[in-house]
GUROTOR-447699 format. One line per 5 residues: number of its first residue (from 0); their letters; for each residue x negated, y, z negated of C-alpha. Coordinates in nm, 2 decimals, padded with zeros to 4 digits, always signed. Example, Ala and Ser with C-alpha at 12.3 -4.5 7.8 and 13.67 -1.06 7.14 Angstrom:
// residues 2
0	AS	-01.23:-00.45:-00.78 ~ -01.37:-00.11:-00.71
This chain:
// residues 568
0	MSVIV	+00.33:+27.49:-02.30 ~ +00.62:+27.27:-02.41 ~ +00.57:+26.90:-02.33 ~ +00.74:+26.57:-02.37 ~ +00.51:+26.29:-02.50
5	QELSG	+00.60:+25.93:-02.44 ~ +00.42:+25.67:-02.65 ~ +00.30:+25.32:-02.57 ~ +00.44:+25.04:-02.79 ~ +00.23:+25.00:-03.11
10	AGNAP	+00.06:+25.34:-03.08 ~ +00.16:+25.44:-03.43 ~ +00.10:+25.81:-03.51 ~ -00.22:+25.84:-03.30 ~ -00.05:+26.05:-03.03
15	ERAVV	+00.08:+26.29:-03.29 ~ -00.26:+26.32:-03.45 ~ -00.41:+26.38:-03.10 ~ -00.17:+26.67:-03.04 ~ -00.27:+26.84:-03.36
20	ALGGT	-00.64:+26.78:-03.29 ~ -00.60:+26.95:-02.96 ~ -00.45:+27.26:-03.12 ~ -00.09:+27.17:-03.06 ~ +00.22:+27.13:-03.27
25	VEEPL	+00.45:+26.82:-03.30 ~ +00.81:+26.92:-03.26 ~ +01.12:+26.69:-03.24 ~ +01.12:+26.31:-03.22 ~ +01.28:+26.15:-02.91
30	GLIGG	+01.38:+25.80:-03.02 ~ +01.56:+25.73:-02.70 ~ +01.24:+25.73:-02.49 ~ +01.00:+25.64:-02.77 ~ +00.83:+25.98:-02.80
35	FTATL	+00.85:+26.34:-02.91 ~ +00.83:+26.70:-02.80 ~ +00.54:+26.91:-02.87 ~ +00.38:+27.25:-02.78 ~ +00.02:+27.24:-02.66
40	PADRL	-00.24:+27.49:-02.51 ~ -00.20:+27.46:-02.13 ~ -00.57:+27.38:-02.08 ~ -00.55:+27.07:-02.31 ~ -00.28:+26.89:-02.11
45	GALRS	-00.53:+26.67:-01.92 ~ -00.71:+26.57:-02.24 ~ -00.38:+26.47:-02.41 ~ -00.28:+26.26:-02.11 ~ -00.61:+26.06:-02.14
50	TAGIA	-00.55:+25.98:-02.51 ~ -00.51:+25.62:-02.61 ~ -00.16:+25.52:-02.70 ~ +00.01:+25.78:-02.47 ~ +00.21:+25.65:-02.17
55	AVTED	+00.30:+25.99:-02.02 ~ +00.29:+26.36:-02.09 ~ +00.55:+26.56:-01.90 ~ +00.59:+26.94:-01.89 ~ +00.93:+27.03:-02.04
60	APIEL	+01.13:+27.22:-01.78 ~ +01.49:+27.33:-01.74 ~ +01.73:+27.10:-01.53 ~ +01.85:+27.25:-01.20 ~ +02.16:+27.07:-01.07
65	LGTKV	+02.23:+27.02:-00.70 ~ +01.90:+27.18:-00.60 ~ +01.74:+27.09:-00.27 ~ +01.43:+27.30:-00.31 ~ +01.11:+27.13:-00.44
70	PTEVL	+01.06:+27.25:-00.80 ~ +00.76:+27.48:-00.82 ~ +00.66:+27.31:-01.15 ~ +00.61:+26.98:-00.95 ~ +00.39:+27.13:-00.68
75	DQAGS	+00.21:+27.37:-00.90 ~ +00.12:+27.15:-01.20 ~ -00.21:+27.01:-01.29 ~ -00.29:+26.72:-01.05 ~ -00.07:+26.86:-00.78
80	MFRVT	-00.21:+26.89:-00.43 ~ -00.15:+27.26:-00.45 ~ -00.40:+27.27:-00.74 ~ -00.64:+27.02:-00.57 ~ -00.65:+27.21:-00.24
85	HEVTG	-00.65:+27.57:-00.38 ~ -00.84:+27.56:-00.70 ~ -01.06:+27.24:-00.72 ~ -01.19:+27.14:-00.38 ~ -01.16:+27.47:-00.19
90	ATAMW	-00.97:+27.31:+00.11 ~ -00.79:+27.64:+00.15 ~ -01.12:+27.81:+00.23 ~ -01.12:+27.59:+00.55 ~ -00.75:+27.66:+00.62
95	EKGIN	-00.82:+28.03:+00.61 ~ -01.05:+27.99:+00.91 ~ -00.79:+27.79:+01.10 ~ -00.95:+27.45:+01.01 ~ -00.68:+27.21:+00.89
100	GKGVD	-00.79:+26.88:+01.05 ~ -00.61:+26.92:+01.38 ~ -00.72:+26.67:+01.64 ~ -00.88:+26.43:+01.38 ~ -00.73:+26.09:+01.32
105	VALID	-00.79:+25.92:+00.98 ~ -00.75:+25.54:+00.97 ~ -00.58:+25.42:+00.65 ~ -00.62:+25.05:+00.58 ~ -00.38:+25.00:+00.29
110	SGVVP	-00.02:+24.90:+00.23 ~ +00.15:+25.09:+00.51 ~ +00.33:+25.42:+00.52 ~ +00.70:+25.51:+00.51 ~ +00.83:+25.82:+00.69
115	VEGLS	+00.93:+26.03:+00.39 ~ +00.94:+26.41:+00.41 ~ +00.58:+26.52:+00.44 ~ +00.49:+26.23:+00.67 ~ +00.80:+26.23:+00.89
120	DKDKI	+00.68:+26.45:+01.18 ~ +00.64:+26.26:+01.51 ~ +00.28:+26.36:+01.53 ~ +00.19:+26.26:+01.17 ~ +00.17:+25.88:+01.17
125	VHGPD	+00.05:+25.63:+01.43 ~ +00.10:+25.26:+01.33 ~ -00.18:+25.02:+01.42 ~ -00.11:+24.64:+01.40 ~ +00.05:+24.51:+01.08
130	LSFEA	-00.18:+24.24:+00.95 ~ +00.01:+24.20:+00.62 ~ +00.20:+23.89:+00.50 ~ +00.52:+24.09:+00.58 ~ +00.45:+24.13:+00.95
135	QVCDV	+00.67:+23.84:+01.05 ~ +00.97:+23.64:+00.92 ~ +00.94:+23.27:+01.00 ~ +01.19:+22.98:+00.97 ~ +01.24:+22.64:+01.13
140	DGCEA	+01.33:+22.81:+01.46 ~ +01.01:+23.02:+01.48 ~ +00.89:+23.37:+01.39 ~ +01.01:+23.72:+01.46 ~ +00.90:+24.07:+01.37
145	SPQTN	+01.00:+24.16:+01.01 ~ +01.21:+24.47:+00.94 ~ +00.94:+24.56:+00.68 ~ +00.67:+24.58:+00.96 ~ +00.44:+24.88:+00.90
150	LDTYG	+00.65:+25.01:+00.60 ~ +00.49:+25.06:+00.26 ~ +00.68:+24.82:+00.04 ~ +00.41:+24.85:-00.23 ~ +00.39:+25.23:-00.27
155	HGTHL	+00.01:+25.28:-00.25 ~ -00.05:+25.37:+00.12 ~ +00.22:+25.64:+00.13 ~ +00.08:+25.81:-00.18 ~ -00.27:+25.82:-00.02
160	AGIIA	-00.14:+25.93:+00.32 ~ +00.02:+26.23:+00.15 ~ -00.31:+26.32:-00.02 ~ -00.50:+26.30:+00.31 ~ -00.27:+26.45:+00.56
165	GRDSN	+00.07:+26.52:+00.42 ~ +00.26:+26.82:+00.55 ~ +00.62:+26.93:+00.50 ~ +00.81:+26.94:+00.82 ~ +00.89:+27.31:+00.78
170	ANPRT	+00.53:+27.39:+00.70 ~ +00.29:+27.59:+00.92 ~ -00.06:+27.74:+00.86 ~ +00.11:+28.04:+00.69 ~ +00.29:+27.83:+00.44
175	FRDPN	+00.02:+27.58:+00.35 ~ -00.07:+27.81:+00.06 ~ +00.29:+27.84:-00.06 ~ +00.34:+27.65:-00.39 ~ +00.68:+27.54:-00.27
180	TFAGM	+00.53:+27.36:+00.03 ~ +00.36:+27.02:+00.00 ~ +00.04:+26.99:+00.20 ~ -00.25:+26.74:+00.17 ~ -00.62:+26.81:+00.22
185	APGSR	-00.61:+26.81:+00.60 ~ -00.24:+26.89:+00.69 ~ -00.32:+26.91:+01.06 ~ -00.48:+26.57:+01.08 ~ -00.30:+26.24:+01.17
190	IVSLK	-00.29:+25.91:+00.99 ~ -00.35:+25.58:+01.18 ~ -00.19:+25.33:+00.94 ~ -00.29:+24.97:+00.93 ~ -00.07:+24.77:+00.69
195	LADAY	-00.26:+24.49:+00.52 ~ -00.10:+24.46:+00.17 ~ +00.25:+24.35:+00.12 ~ +00.50:+24.45:-00.16 ~ +00.28:+24.28:-00.42
200	GATDV	-00.05:+24.40:-00.29 ~ -00.15:+24.07:-00.15 ~ -00.42:+24.06:+00.12 ~ -00.76:+23.89:+00.18 ~ -01.11:+24.01:+00.29
205	SQVIA	-01.06:+23.84:+00.62 ~ -00.76:+24.05:+00.69 ~ -00.95:+24.37:+00.60 ~ -01.24:+24.27:+00.83 ~ -00.99:+24.22:+01.11
210	GIDWV	-00.84:+24.56:+01.05 ~ -01.18:+24.74:+01.05 ~ -01.27:+24.57:+01.37 ~ -00.95:+24.69:+01.53 ~ -01.02:+25.05:+01.41
215	VQNKN	-01.37:+25.04:+01.57 ~ -01.25:+24.90:+01.90 ~ -00.95:+25.14:+01.93 ~ -01.09:+25.46:+01.79 ~ -01.06:+25.64:+02.12
220	RKGLN	-00.79:+25.44:+02.29 ~ -00.44:+25.56:+02.38 ~ -00.52:+25.92:+02.28 ~ -00.66:+25.83:+01.94 ~ -00.96:+26.01:+01.79
225	IRVLN	-01.04:+25.81:+01.48 ~ -01.33:+25.98:+01.30 ~ -01.25:+25.88:+00.94 ~ -01.17:+25.55:+00.78 ~ -01.03:+25.54:+00.42
230	LSFGT	-01.08:+25.22:+00.22 ~ -00.93:+25.25:-00.13 ~ -00.99:+24.89:-00.24 ~ -01.28:+24.68:-00.37 ~ -01.39:+24.33:-00.47
235	DGVQD	-01.63:+24.22:-00.73 ~ -01.84:+24.03:-00.47 ~ -02.21:+24.06:-00.57 ~ -02.40:+23.91:-00.28 ~ -02.66:+24.14:-00.13
240	YQLDP	-02.50:+24.41:+00.09 ~ -02.74:+24.31:+00.37 ~ -02.56:+23.97:+00.39 ~ -02.20:+24.06:+00.31 ~ -01.95:+24.04:+00.60
245	LTYAV	-01.74:+24.32:+00.45 ~ -02.03:+24.56:+00.43 ~ -02.13:+24.46:+00.78 ~ -01.78:+24.55:+00.90 ~ -01.79:+24.90:+00.74
250	EQAWH	-02.14:+24.96:+00.88 ~ -02.01:+24.88:+01.23 ~ -01.76:+25.15:+01.18 ~ -02.02:+25.39:+01.05 ~ -02.26:+25.34:+01.34
255	AGIVV	-01.97:+25.38:+01.58 ~ -01.93:+25.74:+01.46 ~ -01.66:+25.69:+01.20 ~ -01.71:+25.84:+00.85 ~ -01.62:+25.55:+00.61
260	VVAAG	-01.49:+25.67:+00.27 ~ -01.47:+25.40:+00.00 ~ -01.33:+25.41:-00.35 ~ -01.61:+25.34:-00.60 ~ -01.38:+25.13:-00.82
265	NGGYG	-01.24:+25.15:-01.17 ~ -01.45:+25.01:-01.44 ~ -01.67:+24.81:-01.20 ~ -01.40:+24.54:-01.17 ~ -01.59:+24.30:-01.40
270	TPQLN	-01.95:+24.41:-01.30 ~ -02.17:+24.71:-01.37 ~ -02.21:+24.78:-00.99 ~ -01.98:+24.96:-00.75 ~ -01.71:+24.76:-00.59
275	NPAYD	-01.77:+24.59:-00.25 ~ -01.79:+24.76:+00.00 ~ -01.87:+25.09:-00.19 ~ -02.21:+24.95:-00.28 ~ -02.32:+24.96:+00.08
280	PYVIA	-02.56:+25.26:+00.09 ~ -02.44:+25.40:+00.43 ~ -02.08:+25.47:+00.33 ~ -01.95:+25.75:+00.11 ~ -01.88:+25.60:-00.23
285	VGGAD	-01.63:+25.82:-00.42 ~ -01.58:+25.83:-00.80 ~ -01.30:+26.01:-00.98 ~ -01.30:+26.34:-01.16 ~ -01.06:+26.49:-01.42
290	SRGTY	-01.03:+26.87:-01.44 ~ -00.87:+26.84:-01.78 ~ -00.61:+27.09:-01.69 ~ -00.85:+27.38:-01.63 ~ -00.95:+27.58:-01.32
295	DVQDD	-01.33:+27.55:-01.33 ~ -01.58:+27.27:-01.36 ~ -01.73:+27.36:-01.69 ~ -01.52:+27.10:-01.88 ~ -01.46:+26.85:-01.60
300	IVPAW	-01.54:+26.49:-01.67 ~ -01.57:+26.16:-01.49 ~ -01.30:+25.94:-01.65 ~ -01.40:+25.62:-01.82 ~ -01.22:+25.42:-01.55
305	SSTGD	-01.43:+25.55:-01.27 ~ -01.72:+25.31:-01.18 ~ -02.07:+25.44:-01.26 ~ -02.27:+25.20:-01.06 ~ -02.59:+25.00:-01.16
310	GARNP	-02.84:+25.28:-01.14 ~ -02.96:+25.18:-00.80 ~ -02.63:+25.24:-00.61 ~ -02.40:+25.50:-00.78 ~ -02.12:+25.72:-00.65
315	DVVAP	-02.23:+25.97:-00.39 ~ -01.97:+26.23:-00.50 ~ -01.66:+26.26:-00.71 ~ -01.33:+26.42:-00.63 ~ -01.00:+26.48:-00.82
320	GASIV	-00.85:+26.14:-00.91 ~ -00.67:+26.19:-01.24 ~ -00.29:+26.22:-01.24 ~ -00.27:+26.32:-00.88 ~ +00.08:+26.41:-00.76
325	SLRSP	+00.16:+26.29:-00.40 ~ +00.44:+26.14:-00.20 ~ +00.66:+25.87:-00.33 ~ +00.78:+25.55:-00.15 ~ +01.13:+25.51:-00.29
330	GSYLD	+01.22:+25.15:-00.37 ~ +00.87:+25.02:-00.33 ~ +00.72:+24.79:-00.59 ~ +00.53:+25.06:-00.78 ~ +00.82:+25.30:-00.76
335	ESYPN	+01.05:+25.05:-00.92 ~ +00.79:+24.93:-01.17 ~ +00.68:+25.28:-01.29 ~ +00.98:+25.51:-01.29 ~ +00.80:+25.73:-01.54
340	ARQGE	+00.54:+25.82:-01.27 ~ +00.81:+25.98:-01.05 ~ +00.79:+26.36:-01.03 ~ +01.12:+26.49:-00.92 ~ +01.28:+26.31:-00.62
345	RFFRG	+00.99:+26.32:-00.38 ~ +00.67:+26.27:-00.57 ~ +00.47:+26.02:-00.77 ~ +00.18:+26.06:-01.00 ~ -00.12:+25.82:-01.00
350	SGTSQ	-00.48:+25.81:-01.11 ~ -00.78:+25.62:-00.98 ~ -01.07:+25.63:-00.74 ~ -00.81:+25.55:-00.47 ~ -00.68:+25.90:-00.50
355	AAAVV	-01.03:+26.05:-00.52 ~ -01.13:+25.87:-00.19 ~ -00.82:+26.00:-00.02 ~ -00.92:+26.36:-00.12 ~ -01.27:+26.30:+00.03
360	SGAAA	-01.12:+26.15:+00.35 ~ -00.92:+26.47:+00.40 ~ -01.22:+26.68:+00.33 ~ -01.42:+26.48:+00.59 ~ -01.14:+26.54:+00.85
365	LLIQQ	-01.17:+26.92:+00.79 ~ -01.55:+26.92:+00.83 ~ -01.52:+26.71:+01.15 ~ -01.28:+26.95:+01.31 ~ -01.52:+27.23:+01.22
370	RPEAT	-01.82:+27.04:+01.35 ~ -01.70:+26.78:+01.60 ~ -02.05:+26.68:+01.71 ~ -02.16:+26.60:+01.35 ~ -02.25:+26.23:+01.28
375	PDQIK	-02.13:+26.04:+00.98 ~ -02.47:+26.07:+00.82 ~ -02.45:+26.45:+00.86 ~ -02.10:+26.47:+00.71 ~ -02.21:+26.26:+00.41
380	ALLMS	-02.52:+26.48:+00.36 ~ -02.31:+26.80:+00.39 ~ -02.06:+26.68:+00.13 ~ -02.34:+26.57:-00.11 ~ -02.56:+26.87:-00.07
385	TAQRL	-02.28:+27.13:-00.13 ~ -02.12:+26.94:-00.42 ~ -02.10:+27.11:-00.76 ~ -02.26:+26.95:-01.06 ~ -02.03:+26.89:-01.36
390	PVADP	-02.21:+27.02:-01.66 ~ -02.06:+26.79:-01.92 ~ -01.99:+26.48:-01.71 ~ -02.20:+26.17:-01.69 ~ -02.49:+26.26:-01.46
395	IAQGD	-02.50:+25.92:-01.30 ~ -02.12:+25.86:-01.26 ~ -02.07:+26.19:-01.08 ~ -02.33:+26.14:-00.81 ~ -02.42:+26.47:-00.66
400	GIIDL	-02.11:+26.63:-00.82 ~ -01.75:+26.72:-00.72 ~ -01.70:+26.81:-00.35 ~ -01.69:+27.19:-00.28 ~ -01.55:+27.28:+00.06
405	RAARD	-01.60:+27.65:+00.00 ~ -01.98:+27.59:+00.00 ~ -01.96:+27.32:+00.27 ~ -01.77:+27.55:+00.51 ~ -02.06:+27.80:+00.53
410	AATPQ	-02.35:+27.56:+00.50 ~ -02.56:+27.46:+00.80 ~ -02.52:+27.10:+00.92 ~ -02.80:+26.89:+00.77 ~ -03.03:+26.71:+01.00
415	AVQSW	-02.97:+26.38:+00.82 ~ -03.03:+26.03:+00.94 ~ -02.99:+25.73:+00.70 ~ -03.24:+25.45:+00.75 ~ -03.13:+25.18:+00.50
420	PRATG	-03.18:+24.82:+00.61 ~ -02.87:+24.72:+00.80 ~ -02.63:+24.45:+00.70 ~ -02.64:+24.12:+00.90 ~ -02.30:+23.99:+00.80
425	LGTLE	-02.43:+23.64:+00.78 ~ -02.34:+23.59:+00.41 ~ -02.03:+23.41:+00.29 ~ -01.67:+23.51:+00.31 ~ -01.62:+23.37:-00.04
430	GARGT	-01.91:+23.59:-00.17 ~ -01.73:+23.89:-00.03 ~ -01.41:+23.79:-00.21 ~ -01.58:+23.77:-00.55 ~ -01.40:+23.60:-00.83
435	ANLEY	-01.03:+23.66:-00.73 ~ -00.87:+23.45:-00.46 ~ -00.53:+23.44:-00.30 ~ -00.31:+23.17:-00.46 ~ +00.03:+23.05:-00.34
440	EGTTL	+00.23:+22.75:-00.47 ~ -00.08:+22.60:-00.63 ~ -00.30:+22.64:-00.32 ~ -00.60:+22.87:-00.34 ~ -00.76:+23.04:-00.04
445	EGEID	-01.13:+22.98:-00.10 ~ -01.45:+22.89:+00.07 ~ -01.54:+22.97:+00.43 ~ -01.18:+22.97:+00.55 ~ -01.00:+23.28:+00.66
450	VRGQA	-00.64:+23.37:+00.58 ~ -00.52:+23.19:+00.89 ~ -00.66:+22.86:+00.76 ~ -00.94:+22.87:+01.02 ~ -01.31:+22.81:+00.96
455	WDPAT	-01.52:+23.13:+00.92 ~ -01.82:+23.14:+01.16 ~ -02.03:+23.44:+01.06 ~ -02.26:+23.42:+01.36 ~ -01.98:+23.42:+01.61
460	WTAAS	-01.79:+23.69:+01.43 ~ -02.09:+23.93:+01.39 ~ -02.18:+23.90:+01.75 ~ -01.82:+23.97:+01.86 ~ -01.79:+24.26:+01.62
465	AARTT	-02.12:+24.42:+01.74 ~ -02.01:+24.38:+02.10 ~ -01.66:+24.52:+02.02 ~ -01.49:+24.21:+02.15 ~ -01.31:+24.07:+01.85
470	WTGGE	-00.99:+24.21:+01.98 ~ -01.05:+24.14:+02.35 ~ -00.73:+24.16:+02.55 ~ -00.54:+24.24:+02.24 ~ -00.62:+23.91:+02.07
475	LRKGV	-00.84:+23.85:+01.76 ~ -01.04:+23.54:+01.79 ~ -00.87:+23.21:+01.88 ~ -00.55:+23.38:+01.98 ~ -00.39:+23.41:+01.64
480	WTGGA	-00.37:+23.78:+01.58 ~ -00.26:+23.98:+01.88 ~ -00.20:+24.35:+01.91 ~ -00.23:+24.48:+02.26 ~ +00.13:+24.61:+02.31
485	WNGTE	+00.16:+24.99:+02.28 ~ +00.49:+25.18:+02.29 ~ +00.35:+25.53:+02.24 ~ +00.37:+25.53:+01.87 ~ +00.25:+25.19:+01.75
490	WFVTT	+00.08:+24.87:+01.84 ~ +00.27:+24.54:+01.79 ~ +00.13:+24.21:+01.66 ~ +00.29:+23.91:+01.82 ~ +00.22:+23.54:+01.81
495	PGDGV	+00.09:+23.34:+02.11 ~ +00.29:+23.05:+02.25 ~ +00.09:+22.78:+02.08 ~ +00.31:+22.77:+01.77 ~ +00.04:+22.90:+01.54
500	TWNGR	+00.17:+23.19:+01.34 ~ -00.01:+23.49:+01.21 ~ +00.06:+23.38:+00.85 ~ -00.14:+23.07:+00.91 ~ -00.04:+22.73:+00.77
505	TWGGR	+00.10:+22.82:+00.43 ~ -00.03:+23.17:+00.37 ~ +00.25:+23.40:+00.26 ~ +00.08:+23.45:-00.08 ~ +00.20:+23.71:-00.34
510	TWGSL	-00.12:+23.76:-00.53 ~ -00.37:+24.04:-00.57 ~ -00.63:+23.81:-00.42 ~ -00.97:+23.93:-00.34 ~ -00.89:+24.30:-00.31
515	TWAGR	-00.81:+24.56:-00.57 ~ -00.64:+24.87:-00.44 ~ -00.84:+25.11:-00.66 ~ -00.58:+25.30:-00.84 ~ -00.57:+25.29:-01.22
520	TWGGR	-00.23:+25.40:-01.35 ~ +00.10:+25.53:-01.22 ~ +00.22:+25.67:-01.54 ~ +00.45:+25.39:-01.64 ~ +00.46:+25.20:-01.97
525	TWGGD	+00.52:+24.84:-01.86 ~ +00.57:+24.62:-01.56 ~ +00.93:+24.71:-01.57 ~ +01.17:+24.56:-01.32 ~ +01.12:+24.23:-01.14
530	AWVGR	+01.28:+24.33:-00.81 ~ +01.24:+24.61:-00.56 ~ +01.55:+24.75:-00.42 ~ +01.62:+24.74:-00.05 ~ +01.61:+25.08:+00.12
535	TWGGD	+01.67:+25.21:+00.47 ~ +01.42:+25.42:+00.66 ~ +01.53:+25.55:+01.00 ~ +01.74:+25.24:+01.06 ~ +01.47:+25.00:+00.95
540	EWAGR	+01.62:+24.81:+00.66 ~ +01.39:+24.68:+00.38 ~ +01.50:+24.34:+00.27 ~ +01.51:+24.31:-00.11 ~ +01.25:+24.09:-00.27
545	TWGGR	+01.23:+23.95:-00.62 ~ +00.94:+23.81:-00.81 ~ +00.99:+23.43:-00.86 ~ +00.80:+23.40:-01.19 ~ +00.48:+23.29:-01.03
550	TWGGR	+00.14:+23.39:-01.18 ~ -00.13:+23.58:-00.99 ~ -00.43:+23.36:-00.93 ~ -00.35:+23.17:-01.25 ~ -00.30:+23.50:-01.45
555	TWGSA	+00.02:+23.64:-01.59 ~ +00.17:+23.98:-01.54 ~ +00.00:+24.09:-01.86 ~ -00.34:+24.05:-01.70 ~ -00.54:+24.36:-01.59
560	LWSGV	-00.58:+24.30:-01.21 ~ -00.67:+24.64:-01.08 ~ -01.05:+24.65:-01.10 ~ -01.03:+24.50:-01.44 ~ -00.85:+24.81:-01.58
565	DWA	-00.52:+24.80:-01.76 ~ -00.22:+24.98:-01.62 ~ -00.17:+25.26:-01.86
């Protein structure tokens, strides 16, 4: 196959040597983009992409002007959802039996979703309350709803929503297998999107806990049927899971009948263990797998960026997470920062345990439609017991292996009941955050104070969470977050009349903070661009934002802030 190789600055001739070592031939230099053309055996493409010094490897293809059809080479390339669903996970084995996730809602706590093609059908997205720093616009006269409410200004949530439940508007069960049609793992399922991260990925553990509590309390309200919760983030908090408030929150969801799927993390984010809350033994902790451009598992590996665990708590399973092609959020921060990750006009390529977790969330939705009475413990056991071992991959990092829905479809439902000691949630909020804290204009959010500037009382919160009363009457503790209004498609978060805003005193921070949205790379070379362009989605205008030169938690843009792993 003919490819275009783009090099990182300072790579020297290492990329050229890698091409030759993989059985390829270096062709013409491309000085304009800092790279070269080459020919390479098709099954070595994945290995070349993972080589140090390489920013991107793109399949060379002819240009087609004025075309409206999705190029087959985008949807049928390595890492595409067509390959993931047809050849790697066996999702199509479920589709063949009429099982596509219909009737199952997957809650996605992330950076929001935009209604791009593939997520634009009226039955595809339901918006929960927006708990992000972009939910409101405040000035001296008060606060009002932001035009960015619910929209993915960062670019992460839309990408994952496409992996889980994307479906082209002209698709139907007969066309899901068409390489010209985009479909996620469970194209019949629905996304319940809770936006927590803003355009710069800023959020705090206290916001995520509030989001999880909302999911648990509303899982069957207003026609919802939330049976899966996707959490593609992690902190480096190391307090015992039996004490941690974040693990307590995910366990509340698990024991309420919701399958909680968590990204294992990328490189451990500074520690050997899985990220918090993936280290909780109840949830499904997902590591990433790389098929290396081939169709079987004989040469599949677990990439170096996928967290291995500490030997006591490791990933349960792995799923495709390397160079996954899914839906793009045009004009979002990642889209502007990583133009080389764009695949055609509609798609974006990214790698990480975020993507792998989204694959497993879609798989769980399929199995739940097939077995609606199955418990989270049984779905977890089914995925683990039917997974395929990867012969050459790290035996610890892969857990029980890569998920295999062909085998899971025909297997009996296990009689599984997990009996781990349950979390109490009485540990510290700061311990759940780990070492990274939100910082804004020299003020750091730390200690036992939540993002609203209020004291954190673990005993009061755990009691309310267990009783499902944290959102009683649409309000979340002390009347700061409210979310009882429902217009048929989304809940609204408003501010009570006491003058206290959702943002809380000064918190409009633009930092990564305690959470790491567990992707690793989006195919770009640098943090290019320091503004994201305003866009319009169905009349909802995105106000343009620029980065004001501030650092993240005392770090500069050159710091590696996603789970301690550099952006490639």
